[in-house]
C-alpha positions as CSV (number, residue, x, y, z in Angstrom):
1,M,4.7,-21.8,-11.0
2,N,1.2,-20.1,-11.8
3,Y,-0.6,-19.0,-9.0
4,N,-4.2,-18.2,-9.6
5,W,-4.5,-16.0,-6.4
6,N,-7.4,-13.5,-7.7
7,I,-5.7,-10.6,-6.3
8,L,-7.2,-7.7,-5.0
9,G,-4.8,-5.3,-3.7
10,A,-1.0,-4.7,-2.0
11,L,-0.8,-4.7,1.6
12,N,1.8,-2.6,2.9
13,V,2.0,-2.0,6.8
14,Q,3.8,1.1,8.2
15,G,7.4,1.2,8.9
16,G,9.4,2.4,11.6
17,V,7.7,1.1,14.9
18,A,10.3,1.0,17.2
19,G,10.0,-1.4,20.3
20,T,10.2,-0.1,23.7
21,D,12.4,-1.6,26.5
22,A,10.4,-3.9,29.0
23,T,7.2,-3.0,26.8
24,I,5.3,-5.1,24.7
25,T,4.8,-4.0,21.3
26,T,2.1,-4.7,18.8
27,V,0.9,-3.9,15.2
28,L,-2.3,-4.9,13.8
29,I,-2.0,-6.1,10.2
30,P,-5.4,-4.9,9.0
31,P,-7.6,-7.0,6.7
32,Y,-8.8,-5.9,3.1
33,P,-10.4,-2.5,3.4
34,G,-12.8,-2.9,0.6
35,N,-13.4,-1.3,-2.5
36,S,-11.3,1.6,-3.7
37,G,-13.4,4.9,-3.7
38,G,-15.6,3.9,-0.9
39,G,-15.5,3.7,3.0
40,P,-14.0,0.9,4.6
41,F,-16.0,-2.1,4.6
42,L,-18.0,-2.6,8.0
43,Y,-18.3,-6.4,9.3
44,D,-21.7,-7.8,10.1
45,P,-20.5,-10.9,12.3
46,R,-24.0,-12.0,13.5
47,N,-24.8,-12.4,9.5
48,K,-21.0,-13.9,8.5
49,E,-20.3,-11.0,6.5
50,F,-16.5,-10.3,6.4
51,G,-15.6,-8.9,3.1
52,Q,-14.2,-11.1,0.2
53,A,-10.3,-11.2,0.8
54,I,-7.6,-13.4,2.4
55,T,-4.5,-11.9,4.0
56,H,-0.9,-13.2,2.4
57,L,2.3,-11.9,4.0
58,T,5.2,-12.1,1.7
59,T,7.8,-10.3,3.7
60,L,8.3,-8.7,7.5
61,C,11.3,-6.8,8.0
62,Y,12.7,-6.0,11.3
63,T,16.0,-4.2,12.6
64,N,17.0,-5.9,16.0
65,G,19.1,-4.2,18.7
66,D,21.7,-6.0,20.8
67,T,19.0,-8.4,22.6
68,A,18.0,-11.4,20.9
69,H,14.2,-12.4,21.3
70,V,11.3,-14.0,19.9
71,L,9.1,-12.2,17.3
72,Q,5.8,-13.5,16.5
73,V,2.7,-13.0,13.7
74,M,-0.8,-14.2,15.7
75,R,-3.7,-15.2,14.0
76,P,-7.3,-14.9,15.7
77,K,-8.4,-17.5,17.5
78,N,-12.2,-16.5,17.2
79,Y,-14.4,-13.8,16.5
80,G,-17.4,-12.0,18.3
81,W,-19.5,-9.0,18.7
82,L,-19.9,-6.0,21.2
83,A,-22.9,-6.4,23.3
84,T,-22.9,-3.1,24.7
85,A,-21.5,0.1,22.6
86,L,-18.1,1.4,23.5
87,A,-17.8,4.9,23.6
88,A,-14.6,7.2,22.1
89,N,-12.1,7.2,25.1
90,G,-13.8,4.0,26.2
91,T,-12.5,0.9,27.9
92,A,-15.2,-1.1,29.2
93,F,-15.5,-4.1,26.9
94,V,-18.6,-6.2,26.6
95,P,-18.4,-9.2,24.1
96,N,-21.8,-10.9,23.0
97,D,-20.4,-14.1,24.9
98,D,-16.8,-15.6,25.8
99,P,-14.7,-15.9,22.9
100,G,-12.5,-18.0,24.4
101,V,-14.8,-20.8,25.4
102,Y,-14.1,-22.7,22.3
103,S,-16.5,-25.8,23.4
104,T,-19.5,-23.5,22.7
105,N,-18.9,-20.2,21.2
106,Y,-15.9,-21.2,18.4
107,R,-17.3,-19.6,15.4
108,Y,-14.9,-20.6,12.7
109,P,-16.0,-23.8,10.5
110,I,-14.7,-27.1,11.8
111,P,-13.9,-29.6,9.1
112,N,-16.6,-32.4,8.6
113,A,-14.7,-35.1,10.2
114,Q,-13.7,-33.0,13.4
115,V,-16.2,-32.9,16.3
116,N,-14.3,-30.5,18.2
117,C,-11.7,-27.7,18.6
118,Q,-8.1,-28.7,18.8
119,V,-7.6,-27.1,21.8
120,A,-9.2,-26.7,25.4
121,N,-11.0,-24.1,26.4
122,N,-9.1,-20.4,26.9
123,A,-11.8,-17.9,28.9
124,I,-10.8,-14.4,28.0
125,A,-8.5,-13.0,30.8
126,A,-6.1,-10.5,31.7
127,N,-3.3,-10.1,28.9
128,D,-5.4,-11.4,25.9
129,W,-5.2,-9.5,23.0
130,V,-8.2,-8.1,21.0
131,A,-9.0,-6.0,17.7
132,I,-12.3,-4.0,17.6
133,Q,-13.9,-2.6,14.3
134,L,-14.6,1.0,15.2
135,N,-17.4,2.8,13.5
136,D,-15.4,4.0,11.0
137,G,-13.9,1.2,9.8
138,T,-10.7,1.3,11.2
139,W,-9.5,-1.2,14.3
140,H,-8.5,-0.7,17.7
141,T,-6.1,-2.8,19.2
142,S,-5.7,-3.7,23.0
143,K,-4.8,-5.7,25.5
144,I,-7.1,-6.7,28.3
145,A,-5.9,-5.1,31.9
146,S,-8.3,-7.0,33.7
147,G,-12.0,-8.6,34.4
148,T,-13.3,-11.5,33.0
149,F,-16.6,-12.4,30.9
150,G,-18.5,-13.9,34.0
151,G,-17.8,-11.1,36.1
152,G,-19.1,-8.8,33.3
153,N,-16.0,-6.3,34.2
154,L,-13.4,-6.7,31.2
155,V,-11.3,-3.9,30.7
156,L,-9.1,-2.6,28.1
157,T,-5.5,-1.4,28.6
158,T,-5.7,1.1,25.7
159,A,-8.6,3.5,25.4
160,V,-10.5,3.7,22.1
161,P,-9.4,6.9,20.4
162,N,-11.2,10.0,21.6
163,V,-12.7,11.1,18.1
164,T,-16.0,12.9,17.7
165,G,-18.7,10.1,16.6
166,G,-16.2,7.7,17.4
167,G,-16.5,4.5,19.3
168,A,-17.9,1.4,18.5
169,A,-21.3,-0.1,18.2
170,V,-23.1,-3.0,19.3
171,G,-22.9,-5.5,17.0
172,N,-19.2,-4.3,15.6
173,V,-17.1,-7.3,15.4
174,F,-13.9,-8.1,17.5
175,Y,-11.2,-10.7,16.9
176,F,-9.7,-12.6,20.0
177,F,-6.1,-13.0,19.4
178,G,-5.5,-14.8,23.2
179,A,-2.0,-14.4,24.8
180,S,1.3,-14.8,23.2
181,G,1.9,-18.7,23.0
182,D,-1.8,-19.8,23.0
183,K,-2.8,-22.4,20.6
184,D,-5.1,-22.1,17.5
185,P,-8.1,-23.7,18.4
186,G,-8.5,-24.6,14.5
187,T,-5.3,-26.0,13.9
188,G,-3.7,-27.0,17.6
189,W,-0.7,-25.0,16.8
190,A,1.0,-22.0,18.2
191,D,1.1,-19.0,16.4
192,L,4.2,-18.3,13.9
193,N,7.2,-17.4,15.8
194,T,11.1,-17.0,15.3
195,S,14.1,-15.8,17.2
196,V,16.2,-12.8,15.9
197,A,19.6,-12.7,16.9
198,A,21.3,-9.8,18.7
199,V,23.0,-7.3,16.3
200,A,26.5,-5.6,17.2
201,T,26.0,-3.1,14.7
202,S,22.9,-0.8,14.3
203,G,21.0,-0.3,11.1
204,V,21.0,-4.0,10.0
205,H,17.8,-5.0,8.4
206,F,16.7,-8.4,8.4
207,N,13.9,-9.8,6.2
208,V,12.7,-12.3,9.2
209,W,10.2,-14.0,6.9
210,Q,10.2,-13.5,3.3
211,E,8.1,-15.6,0.6
212,T,7.5,-13.3,-2.3
213,S,5.4,-16.1,-4.6
214,C,2.7,-17.3,-2.2
215,G,4.1,-15.8,1.1
216,F,5.2,-16.9,4.4
217,L,1.7,-16.8,6.1
218,T,-1.8,-16.6,5.4
219,A,-5.0,-15.7,7.2
220,L,-6.9,-18.9,7.8
221,H,-10.3,-17.1,6.9
222,V,-12.2,-14.4,5.2
223,G,-11.5,-11.0,6.6
224,D,-9.4,-12.2,9.6
225,P,-6.7,-9.5,10.8
226,L,-3.5,-10.7,12.1
227,L,-1.2,-9.1,14.5
228,F,2.5,-8.7,15.0
229,Y,3.6,-9.1,18.3
230,D,7.3,-8.1,20.0
231,P,7.8,-8.8,23.6
232,G,9.1,-6.5,26.2
233,T,12.5,-7.6,26.5
234,T,15.3,-5.1,26.8
235,H,17.2,-3.1,23.7
236,L,14.3,-4.2,21.1
237,G,14.3,-3.5,17.3
238,T,12.3,-1.9,14.8
239,L,9.6,-3.0,12.6
240,E,10.6,-1.5,9.4
241,F,7.6,-3.1,7.1
242,V,5.2,-5.9,6.6
243,A,4.4,-6.5,3.0
244,G,1.8,-8.9,1.2
245,F,-1.3,-9.2,-0.6
246,Y,-5.2,-9.8,-0.6
247,A,-6.7,-12.2,-2.9
248,K,-10.0,-14.3,-3.0
249,S,-8.1,-17.4,-2.2
């Protein structure tokens, strides 16, 4: 079958990311970085400028340990922008509004025949995940450690990299992934997940998901990042690699 994807580039995510016992492991699958030869594309969420590509995943390879558990690839549930700059080494997270209040703040397009989102409001809180675009175009992923939007005291678990001239400015985009198991307000479905069996012999690789023609998972919207999620059980495995491509459709 001939698929006219209008492919812009290949996607290859770092390998050898080993899980740690009783610690959640996440790896951001970044969106298309922009034109070759130039710097990364900086999003302008207030003017709905998110680049030109949709992410397609074709293979996710993983080496499991001796504990069966569930792997997940999370889609963002919403997006917003920073209302206050986030300095290098900073953790204070101030979004423009609560991305989990879908009834008023949902920013993705809703089909014409659909009046509301598919799920109830899910206000941002501790244990939700966000990915923030930094001033250099790279991405910082962190779990919310504590706080609420209403309280004005949201704090990231992981500080922004302490780089001279780093951080994120007012207006920089962030993506709200929610917590593992949350349903997508656009589809009503939970994120893609699968159970990987315990492996008695070390070094056995599994292509957990593989569909090389059109991909096993596609981002729903242009510019969306995705998030690989490995829960904090004992004797976790290693994410070997994620492969795919960026396309205009």
